[in-house]
C-alpha positions as CSV (number, residue, x, y, z in Angstrom):
1,M,115.0,-127.8,-42.4
2,Q,114.3,-131.1,-40.8
3,K,110.8,-131.5,-39.6
4,G,108.7,-134.2,-38.0
5,I,105.3,-135.0,-36.4
6,I,103.3,-137.9,-35.1
7,G,99.9,-138.7,-36.6
8,K,97.1,-141.2,-36.9
9,K,96.0,-142.7,-40.2
10,I,92.4,-141.8,-41.0
11,G,92.0,-143.6,-44.3
12,M,92.3,-143.0,-48.1
13,T,90.3,-140.8,-50.4
14,Q,90.9,-138.8,-53.5
15,L,91.4,-135.1,-54.4
16,F,91.5,-133.2,-57.7
17,D,94.2,-130.9,-58.9
18,E,93.7,-127.7,-60.9
19,N,93.6,-129.7,-64.1
20,G,90.9,-132.1,-62.8
21,K,93.3,-135.0,-62.4
22,V,92.5,-137.5,-59.6
23,I,95.1,-137.8,-56.9
24,P,94.8,-140.7,-54.5
25,V,95.7,-139.5,-51.0
26,T,95.9,-140.8,-47.4
27,V,94.5,-138.5,-44.8
28,I,96.5,-138.3,-41.6
29,E,95.4,-136.6,-38.3
30,A,98.8,-135.0,-37.5
31,G,99.3,-133.5,-34.1
32,P,99.1,-131.3,-32.2
33,C,102.2,-132.8,-30.6
34,P,103.6,-131.1,-27.4
35,V,107.3,-131.3,-26.7
36,V,107.4,-133.5,-23.6
37,Q,111.2,-133.7,-23.3
38,K,114.2,-132.0,-24.8
39,K,117.3,-134.3,-24.8
40,T,120.8,-132.8,-25.0
41,V,124.3,-134.1,-25.4
42,E,125.2,-133.1,-21.8
43,T,122.4,-135.0,-20.2
44,D,121.5,-137.8,-22.6
45,G,124.5,-138.1,-25.0
46,Y,122.5,-137.0,-28.0
47,C,120.1,-134.3,-29.2
48,A,116.4,-135.0,-29.8
49,L,112.9,-133.8,-29.1
50,Q,110.4,-136.2,-27.5
51,L,106.9,-135.5,-28.8
52,G,103.6,-136.8,-27.5
53,F,100.4,-137.6,-29.3
54,G,96.9,-138.7,-28.4
55,D,95.3,-137.9,-25.1
56,A,95.4,-140.7,-22.5
57,S,93.2,-141.1,-19.4
58,V,94.7,-140.8,-15.9
59,K,93.5,-144.3,-15.2
60,K,95.6,-145.8,-18.0
61,T,98.8,-143.8,-17.2
62,N,101.2,-145.4,-14.7
63,K,103.0,-143.5,-12.0
64,P,106.4,-143.1,-13.7
65,M,104.7,-141.7,-16.9
66,K,102.5,-139.4,-14.8
67,G,105.6,-137.9,-13.2
68,H,107.2,-137.6,-16.6
69,F,104.2,-135.7,-18.0
70,D,103.7,-133.6,-14.9
71,K,107.3,-132.5,-15.0
72,A,106.8,-131.2,-18.6
73,D,103.5,-129.7,-17.5
74,V,101.6,-131.3,-20.5
75,G,98.6,-133.6,-20.6
76,Y,99.0,-137.3,-20.5
77,K,99.7,-138.8,-23.9
78,K,99.3,-142.3,-25.4
79,V,102.3,-142.1,-27.8
80,L,105.8,-140.8,-27.4
81,R,108.3,-140.6,-30.2
82,E,111.7,-138.9,-30.7
83,F,112.8,-136.7,-33.6
84,K,116.1,-135.2,-34.4
85,L,115.4,-131.8,-35.8
86,D,117.7,-129.1,-37.1
87,N,116.2,-126.2,-35.2
88,M,115.8,-127.9,-31.8
89,D,117.2,-124.9,-30.0
90,S,114.1,-122.9,-31.0
91,F,111.8,-125.4,-29.2
92,N,111.0,-125.5,-25.5
93,V,109.2,-128.1,-23.4
94,G,105.5,-127.5,-23.7
95,D,105.6,-126.1,-27.2
96,L,103.1,-127.5,-29.7
97,I,104.0,-128.8,-33.2
98,K,101.0,-128.7,-35.5
99,A,100.2,-129.9,-38.9
100,D,101.2,-126.6,-40.5
101,T,104.8,-127.5,-39.9
102,F,104.6,-129.1,-43.3
103,E,103.5,-127.3,-46.5
104,N,101.9,-128.3,-49.8
105,G,104.5,-129.9,-52.0
106,D,106.9,-131.1,-49.3
107,M,108.5,-134.5,-49.8
108,V,108.1,-136.7,-46.7
109,D,108.9,-140.2,-45.4
110,V,106.1,-142.0,-43.5
111,S,106.9,-144.8,-41.0
112,G,104.3,-147.1,-39.4
113,I,103.6,-150.6,-38.3
114,S,102.3,-152.7,-41.2
115,K,99.1,-154.7,-41.0
116,G,99.2,-158.2,-39.5
117,H,98.4,-161.3,-41.5
118,G,99.0,-163.9,-38.9
119,F,100.8,-167.2,-39.9
120,S,100.9,-167.2,-43.7
121,G,102.1,-169.5,-46.4
122,T,104.8,-168.8,-48.9
123,I,102.4,-167.7,-51.6
124,K,100.9,-165.0,-49.5
125,R,104.0,-164.1,-47.6
126,F,106.6,-164.1,-50.4
127,N,104.4,-164.1,-53.6
128,G,105.5,-167.7,-54.3
129,H,104.3,-169.8,-57.2
130,R,101.9,-172.7,-56.6
131,L,102.3,-176.2,-58.1
132,K,100.2,-177.5,-61.0
133,E,96.7,-178.6,-59.9
134,T,97.0,-181.9,-61.7
135,H,97.2,-185.6,-60.7
136,G,100.1,-186.3,-58.3
137,T,100.5,-182.8,-56.8
138,G,97.4,-182.4,-54.6
139,P,96.4,-181.7,-51.9
140,V,99.6,-179.7,-51.3
141,H,99.7,-177.6,-54.5
142,R,100.1,-174.4,-52.4
143,H,102.9,-175.8,-50.2
144,A,106.5,-174.7,-50.7
145,G,107.7,-178.2,-51.5
146,P,111.2,-179.6,-50.8
147,M,113.8,-176.9,-50.5
148,G,116.9,-178.9,-49.4
149,P,119.6,-179.6,-52.0
150,N,119.8,-183.1,-53.5
151,T,123.2,-183.6,-51.8
152,Q,124.6,-185.3,-48.7
153,S,123.4,-182.6,-46.3
154,R,119.7,-182.6,-47.3
155,H,119.1,-179.6,-45.0
156,S,117.4,-176.3,-46.1
157,P,119.9,-173.4,-45.9
158,K,119.2,-170.4,-43.7
159,G,117.2,-167.6,-45.2
160,K,114.8,-169.8,-47.2
161,K,111.4,-168.2,-47.8
162,L,109.3,-170.5,-45.6
163,P,105.8,-170.0,-44.0
164,G,105.7,-167.9,-40.9
165,H,104.5,-164.8,-39.2
166,Y,103.7,-162.0,-41.8
167,G,103.3,-158.3,-41.1
168,V,103.3,-156.2,-37.9
169,E,106.7,-154.8,-38.6
170,K,108.0,-151.3,-39.0
171,V,107.7,-150.1,-42.6
172,T,108.9,-146.8,-44.1
173,V,107.5,-145.4,-47.4
174,Q,109.8,-142.8,-48.9
175,N,109.4,-139.8,-51.1
176,L,105.7,-139.1,-50.7
177,T,104.3,-135.7,-51.6
178,V,102.2,-133.6,-49.3
179,V,99.1,-132.6,-51.3
180,R,97.1,-130.6,-48.8
181,V,97.5,-129.3,-45.3
182,D,94.4,-128.4,-43.2
183,A,95.9,-126.7,-40.2
184,E,92.6,-125.9,-38.6
185,N,91.5,-129.5,-38.4
186,N,95.1,-130.9,-38.0
187,L,94.9,-132.9,-41.2
188,I,97.6,-133.7,-43.8
189,A,96.7,-135.4,-47.1
190,I,99.7,-137.3,-48.5
191,K,99.7,-138.7,-52.1
192,G,99.7,-142.5,-52.2
193,A,99.4,-145.2,-49.5
194,V,101.2,-145.3,-46.1
195,P,101.8,-148.3,-43.8
196,G,99.4,-149.6,-41.3
197,P,95.7,-150.0,-40.8
198,K,93.1,-147.2,-40.2
199,G,93.8,-145.7,-36.8
200,G,97.4,-146.8,-36.8
201,I,100.1,-144.4,-35.6
202,V,102.6,-143.0,-38.1
203,C,105.6,-140.7,-38.0
204,I,106.0,-138.1,-40.7
205,T,109.5,-136.7,-41.4
206,N,111.3,-134.9,-44.2
207,A,112.3,-137.2,-47.1
208,V,115.8,-138.5,-46.6
209,K,116.2,-139.3,-50.3
210,K,114.4,-136.7,-52.4
211,A,113.3,-138.0,-55.7
């Protein structure tokens, strides 16, 4: 059954299994997420559930969004995301999706916005190789160097790994394992690292490609 929820990355820690083996996990505050809108083929052309996450103040919510939340009779939320679930007919506007929608051992995909690194060089951005730090190469031993072919065009082809903006893009990590679910505190511990900084918004769904 397809499941999904919105969460906030708390940080990383470690847990121990029954054999005493250390498991590195990322703790995510998942939900509760109210169903703000239920989209159908008749009205919207596709089926999806719009979920909200994170309480927002009235002052920071504009009038169109106030009307949207008031129509659903739910509190004002900071984040809205859509999920295509298998059992959408069983949900109604206003229903809450909580962390216990997932269970221990579930395989999930986690999507988020990666950390920003500003304008970066080729070594940091693409793991490039520096030049030798000997006579004749400095002070540009970390530069990419000439990339154009030694032919008549002398232009660098498109797609070359050049310096530029690095990070702040959507990243999805697949086939992660849910280690522990704390439904009382709305926490999910997932094995391994997930995209984004602490406090970043992530979306958890069932794994598309199960390992």
